[in-house]
C-alpha positions as CSV (number, residue, x, y, z in Angstrom):
1,X,0.0,0.1,0.0
2,X,1.6,3.3,-1.1
3,X,0.6,5.6,1.5
4,X,1.5,9.2,2.4
5,X,1.5,9.8,6.1
6,X,3.6,12.9,6.0
7,X,0.6,14.8,7.7
8,X,1.4,14.4,11.5
9,X,-1.6,13.9,13.9
10,X,-2.0,17.4,15.1
11,X,-2.8,17.7,18.8
12,X,-5.1,20.7,18.1
13,X,-7.6,18.5,16.1
14,X,-9.5,15.4,17.1
15,X,-7.6,12.3,16.2
16,X,-10.6,10.8,14.3
17,X,-10.8,14.0,12.0
18,X,-7.0,13.8,11.5
19,X,-7.2,10.2,10.3
20,X,-10.1,11.1,8.1
21,X,-8.3,13.9,6.4
22,X,-5.1,11.9,5.9
23,X,-7.1,9.0,4.3
24,X,-9.2,11.3,2.3
25,X,-6.0,13.2,1.0
26,X,-4.6,9.9,0.0
27,X,-7.5,8.7,-1.9
28,X,-8.4,11.9,-3.8
29,X,-4.6,12.3,-4.7
30,X,-4.6,8.7,-6.0
31,X,-1.8,7.6,-3.4
32,X,-4.5,4.9,-2.6
33,X,-5.5,3.6,-5.8
34,X,-9.2,3.0,-6.9
35,X,-10.1,-0.5,-5.9
36,X,-7.3,-1.0,-3.4
37,X,-8.2,-2.8,-0.3
38,X,-7.7,-1.1,3.2
39,X,-6.4,-2.9,6.0
40,X,-7.6,-1.2,9.5
41,X,-4.6,-2.8,11.3
42,X,-2.0,-1.6,8.7
43,X,-3.5,1.9,8.6
44,X,-3.6,2.1,12.4
45,X,0.1,1.0,12.6
46,X,1.2,3.6,9.8
47,X,-0.6,6.3,11.7
48,X,0.2,5.2,15.2
49,X,-3.4,5.4,16.4
50,X,-5.9,2.8,17.6
51,X,-8.3,1.0,15.3
52,X,-11.2,2.7,16.5
53,X,-10.6,6.3,14.8
54,X,-9.6,4.4,11.6
55,X,-12.9,2.4,11.4
56,X,-14.8,5.7,12.2
57,X,-12.9,7.4,9.5
58,X,-13.6,4.7,6.9
59,X,-17.3,5.0,7.8
60,X,-17.3,8.7,7.1
61,X,-15.4,8.0,3.9
62,X,-18.0,5.5,3.1
63,X,-20.8,8.2,3.4
64,X,-18.7,10.4,1.1
65,X,-18.6,7.7,-1.6
66,X,-14.9,7.4,-1.4
67,X,-14.6,3.9,0.0
68,X,-16.8,0.7,-0.3
69,X,-17.4,-2.0,2.1
70,X,-17.2,-5.4,0.2
71,X,-19.0,-8.3,2.1
72,X,-16.5,-11.0,3.0
73,X,-13.5,-9.0,1.6
74,X,-13.2,-5.9,3.7
75,X,-13.1,-2.1,2.7
76,X,-11.6,-0.8,-0.5
77,X,-11.1,2.5,-2.1
78,X,-14.1,3.1,-4.2
79,X,-13.5,3.1,-7.9
80,X,-14.3,6.1,-10.0
81,X,-17.9,6.4,-10.6
82,X,-18.6,8.3,-13.9
83,X,-22.2,9.2,-12.8
84,X,-20.9,10.6,-9.6
85,X,-18.2,12.6,-11.7
86,X,-21.0,14.2,-13.8
87,X,-23.1,15.2,-10.7
88,X,-19.9,16.7,-9.0
89,X,-19.2,18.6,-12.2
90,X,-22.7,19.9,-12.4
91,X,-22.6,21.2,-8.7
92,X,-19.1,23.0,-9.5
93,X,-20.4,24.5,-12.8
94,X,-23.6,25.8,-11.1
95,X,-21.8,27.5,-8.2
96,X,-18.9,28.7,-10.3
97,X,-21.1,30.3,-12.9
98,X,-22.8,32.5,-10.2
99,X,-19.5,33.2,-8.5
100,X,-17.6,34.3,-11.6
101,X,-20.6,36.6,-12.6
102,X,-20.4,38.5,-9.2
103,X,-16.6,38.4,-9.2
104,X,-16.5,40.4,-12.5
105,X,-18.5,43.2,-10.8
106,X,-16.3,43.3,-7.7
107,X,-12.7,42.1,-8.5
108,X,-9.6,44.4,-7.8
109,X,-5.9,44.3,-9.1
110,X,-4.8,42.0,-6.0
111,X,-7.2,39.1,-7.3
112,X,-5.8,39.5,-10.9
113,X,-2.2,39.2,-9.3
114,X,-3.4,36.1,-7.4
115,X,-4.8,34.5,-10.4
116,X,-1.5,35.0,-12.4
117,X,0.7,33.7,-9.6
118,X,-1.3,30.5,-9.5
119,X,-1.1,30.1,-13.2
120,X,2.7,30.6,-13.0
121,X,3.0,28.0,-10.1
122,X,0.8,25.5,-11.9
123,X,2.9,25.8,-15.0
124,X,6.2,25.2,-12.9
125,X,4.8,22.2,-11.2
126,X,3.7,20.8,-14.4
127,X,7.1,21.2,-15.8
128,X,8.6,19.3,-12.8
129,X,5.8,16.6,-12.9
130,X,4.6,17.6,-9.5
131,X,1.0,16.7,-10.3
132,X,-0.4,17.0,-7.0
133,X,1.0,20.5,-6.7
134,X,-0.3,21.3,-10.1
135,X,-3.9,20.2,-9.2
136,X,-3.6,22.3,-5.9
137,X,-2.7,25.4,-7.8
138,X,-5.5,24.7,-10.2
139,X,-7.8,24.5,-7.2
140,X,-6.3,27.8,-5.8
141,X,-6.9,29.5,-9.0
142,X,-10.7,28.7,-9.0
143,X,-10.9,29.3,-5.2
144,X,-10.0,33.1,-5.9
145,X,-13.4,33.6,-7.4
146,X,-15.2,32.4,-4.3
147,X,-12.9,33.9,-1.7
148,X,-13.1,37.4,-3.5
149,X,-16.9,37.5,-3.1
150,X,-16.9,36.0,0.4
151,X,-18.6,32.7,-0.6
152,X,-16.1,30.5,1.2
153,X,-18.7,27.9,2.1
154,X,-19.7,27.4,-1.6
155,X,-16.0,26.6,-2.4
156,X,-15.8,24.2,0.6
157,X,-18.9,22.6,-0.6
158,X,-17.3,21.9,-4.0
159,X,-14.0,20.5,-2.4
160,X,-15.9,18.3,0.1
161,X,-18.2,16.7,-2.4
162,X,-15.8,16.3,-5.4
163,X,-13.6,13.1,-4.6
164,X,-14.5,11.4,-7.8
165,X,-14.2,14.4,-10.0
166,X,-10.9,15.4,-8.4
167,X,-9.3,12.0,-9.0
168,X,-10.3,12.2,-12.7
169,X,-8.8,15.7,-12.9
170,X,-5.5,14.4,-11.3
171,X,-5.5,11.5,-14.0
172,X,-6.0,14.0,-16.8
173,X,-2.8,15.8,-15.6
174,X,-0.8,12.6,-15.8
175,X,-1.7,12.7,-19.5
176,X,0.2,15.7,-21.1
177,X,-1.7,15.1,-24.3
178,X,-5.0,15.4,-22.4
179,X,-4.0,18.3,-20.1
180,X,-2.4,20.5,-22.8
181,X,-4.1,23.8,-23.0
182,X,-5.5,24.1,-19.5
183,X,-3.1,26.6,-18.4
184,X,-3.5,28.7,-21.6
185,X,-7.3,28.5,-20.9
186,X,-6.5,30.0,-17.6
187,X,-4.6,32.7,-19.1
188,X,-7.4,33.4,-21.6
189,X,-9.9,33.7,-18.7
190,X,-7.7,36.3,-17.0
191,X,-7.4,38.3,-20.1
192,X,-11.1,38.4,-20.8
193,X,-11.7,39.2,-17.1
194,X,-9.4,42.2,-17.3
195,X,-11.1,43.3,-20.6
196,X,-14.5,42.9,-18.9
197,X,-15.7,40.5,-21.5
198,X,-18.3,38.6,-19.3
199,X,-19.7,36.6,-22.4
200,X,-16.4,35.2,-23.2
201,X,-15.4,34.6,-19.6
202,X,-18.6,32.5,-19.0
203,X,-17.9,30.6,-22.3
204,X,-14.3,29.8,-21.5
205,X,-15.2,28.6,-17.8
206,X,-17.9,26.3,-19.3
207,X,-15.6,24.9,-21.9
208,X,-12.8,24.6,-19.3
209,X,-14.9,22.4,-16.8
210,X,-16.6,20.6,-19.6
211,X,-13.3,19.6,-21.2
212,X,-13.0,16.8,-18.6
213,X,-16.2,15.2,-19.6
214,X,-14.9,14.6,-23.1
215,X,-11.8,13.2,-21.6
216,X,-13.3,10.5,-19.3
217,X,-13.8,8.1,-22.1
218,X,-10.2,8.2,-23.0
219,X,-9.0,7.9,-19.3
220,X,-11.4,5.0,-18.7
221,X,-10.0,3.2,-21.7
222,X,-6.3,3.7,-20.4
223,X,-7.1,3.0,-16.9
224,X,-10.0,0.5,-16.8
225,X,-9.1,-0.8,-13.5
226,X,-9.9,2.5,-11.8
227,X,-13.3,3.1,-13.2
228,X,-16.6,1.6,-12.0
229,X,-18.6,-0.2,-14.7
230,X,-21.8,1.7,-15.4
231,X,-24.5,0.9,-17.8
232,X,-23.9,2.7,-21.1
233,X,-26.1,5.7,-21.7
234,X,-25.9,9.4,-22.8
235,X,-25.5,11.1,-19.4
236,X,-22.0,12.3,-20.3
237,X,-23.6,14.4,-23.2
238,X,-25.5,16.8,-20.8
239,X,-25.2,20.2,-22.0
240,X,-24.4,22.3,-18.9
241,X,-25.4,26.0,-19.6
242,X,-24.7,29.2,-17.8
243,X,-28.3,30.3,-18.2
């Protein structure tokens, strides 16, 4: 089990919350692979905690849709559910559409500077193949739009309910052919924000977030072992609008 336990258990937080956070981060950052079996004893030994907070954390992760309990086999990291990715994307697009509209009316130069800083950091981390940092800077870029209009709870809702979507995004960064153009999209967004072109900004954000929908089929073919097998239908063809 490839497991990142660099986040020390902090005395300022409940042990159970810390265990949950560490496991959750390992899952969404693909240190724990989709479908991988989780052993309570091994995790408790790695984190130097009793088994109770580990079990509690796994129950909570199950409610989040990030782990599955398999009868007579144990608990495993949930495979990526494309239906859930679509719902998580719908939530993100709905909230971000409104956030960007309000942001366009209230932003200042410091917000633009932060956006450009995150774009540059994302570019550097992609060059060094630090994919986790690349995704973190991508998140930080989008978070600016919510922080600037004082809607942090909306952003936290996106983060806390996007475990399947986040894993697909990280996989897309692995594939440079797929991820090519994302940073340029960010630059175009900022340029259109500065020029006050609200229509172009909304169009770019929709294209940016919907880009992943078109890539899921490619990713699921390259990494079929990571994806839950869903019945084929047309749910990925949903047209998410900004209306």
